[in-house]
N, C-alpha and C positions, 0 to 999 in steps of 0.2 A: 613504460610497461605496456605490453600488448597482450590481449586475451583473445583466444579463438574459441568460438562457441557455435553450437547448432541452433540454440534458441535463447531468447532473452525474456526474462520474467520480471515484470515491473510491479512493485507496490504502487498504489495510486496516490493517496494523500500524503504530501510531503516529498514525493518522488516525481510524479508527473504533474500534479496540481497542488495548489495550496488552498485549503478551506479553513484555515485556522480561525479566521474571524467568525465564520459561520459556526464552527464547532464550539468555540467559546460562548457565543451567544446562545446557542441551543442547549448546550449542556448546563449552563448556568441557570437557565429557565427551568430545565428538567429537574435539577437538584432542588430548586426552590419548591417546585410542585410536590416533590416527594419528601420534603422536610429534612433534607440532608444538609448538615452543617458545612460551612466552608472548610473547616478543619478536616472533617472526614473526607470530603471530596478531594481536597488537595493531597491527601495521603495515598490516593489510588492512582496507579499508572493508567493513563487514558490512551495515549497515542500508541497505535500499532496493535491494539487489542479489539476484540469484538465487543459490541454493546452489551451482549448477554453476559460476558465475563465481567465487565465493569459493573453492571447492575447487580450481579450475583455477589460482588464484593461489598455492596452498599445496602442491599435490601433483603428482606426475608424471601425465601425461595418462592412462596406463593404469589408474591407481587411481581417477580421478575418478568414473566411473559408480557404482562400489561405494560410494565415500565419500558421494556425493549420496543414494543410497538409504538409507545408514545414518543420516544426519542427518535425513532425512524421517521415518524410523521413530522415532528418538528424540523428535522434536518432536511427532509425532502421539500417541505414547504418553504424553507429558507433559501433553497438554491436559486430561484429566480431573483432573489434580492441582490445578487452580485457578489456573494461571499465566496465564490470559487474563481480561481485564476490559474492560468498555465504558469508553471515554473520555467525559468530560463533554460533554453535548449530543447525542451520537450518536443515541440512540433517538428523541428528539423531532424532530431535524432530518430524519432519514430518514422518520419517520411523516408529515411534511408533504409528502412528494414522491410523485407517482404512481409505481407500481412499474416502469412502462415508460420512465421518464425518468432512471433512474440505474443505474449499474453499479459493481461493485467491480473494480479493476484492481490485481492484486497480483504481487509478485515471488516469492511462495510457490508451491509446487505446488498443483494443484487439491485433492488429497487433504488437504493440510495446511490450506489456506485454508478449505475447507468444514468441517473439524473445528473450527477456531477460531471461525468465524462461528456455527456451530450451537451452540457452547458458551455463547454470549451471546444466542442467539435471533434472529440476523439471517439472513434467507434471501433473498439477492438474486435477482431474476429473471435478471439477466445478470452473469456472472462471467468475467473474463479472468485466467488464471493463467499461471505460467511454462511449463506444458506446451503452451500454445496459441500460443506465439510462438517465432521463431527468435532474435530479439535482444531482450534484456530492457532495462529502464530503465538508463541514460539514453537509450537509443534510443527514438524515438517509436512504434515498432511496437505496443506493448501498448495505448496510448491510441488510436491510429488504428483498431485492431481493435475496440475497445469502441465507438467512434463508428459504425463500420460496422454493428456488431451492433444498435445502437439505431436505425439509420437516420437519423442526424443528421450534418450537415456538421461537420467538426472545429471550424470557426470558431464554431459555436454551442454548444460544450462548455466547461464549467468543470472544471478539475482541482483536486482537494483533496489536498494532499500535506504530509508533514512532513519529507521527506528531500530534500536538494539534487539527488540523482540523479533523483528522480521529478519534481521541478519542471523540471529540464532537459528531461526527456522530454515534459512537457506543453507547454513553450514550443516545442520542436522540432516538435510536432504542430500548432502554430498555434492553440493553445487558451489561454483565459484561465486564470490560475493563482491559487489561493488557498493560502497556506502556513499551517500550523498549528504554532505554536511549542511542540510537545509533547515533542520529542526533541532539538531544536537551538535555540540562542538565536535570537531574532528577527533579529538583525543578520547572521546567517549564511544567511538565507533570502531568495532573490531571487524575488519574485512580485508580481503585480498588487495583491494584498491580503495582509497578514499579520495573523493574529489568534491569540489564545492557544489556542483549540480551537473546536469546533463550537457550543458554548454561546454564543459571542460573535456568532453569526449567526442571522438569521431567513430563512425562505423563504416566499414568497407565490406561489401558482400563479395565473396569469392567462392564460386561453386556452391557447395552445400553448407558453407559455413560463413560466419561473420567475424571479421577481425575488429576488435574494439581497442582503441588506443587513446591515451591521454594526449590532449593537444599540447604542443610545445608552448 
């Protein structure tokens, strides 16, 4: 299967990088600090959502702003500990793309996203973070904002995601979706194309578009 697009929009955690060890470490500590039981925490969908949405599911509204600031602090401080690593294929795939043809679209705050990306040497020209939108994934707002920032029609964008919530956001934005089976089994991912990770894809720039294909 080949996909032709004008712009590529990448989720970060689970798509470009993995910070699962850091996330588990920090959120477990956070839950303990706020007296959240293991059962209550396990019942909440964490991956692919903003910290504010997760906190709102678990805590009284008056406590949420403080709790969101606390988890951001914990996660940013944990980055130098080595809890972030590039996923297979990330560096080579991004290197094949012009800087003005791709963006990172993340549910993390800008401060946290920039810290994680800098730790692995990725410096996107365009970054859409939780701070930039009113509604996070699975709402299409983050991906629509990224398309506007790149000056590309949503129909000309391809979304790369590992989480069902992000894939729903991409589809709702009217974009082609590519799912990476890095954090969820392939059968749980509803997308136009499902691959193990970015190493399974090639990118060829031709004029004002990029042709994406699955490697044989």
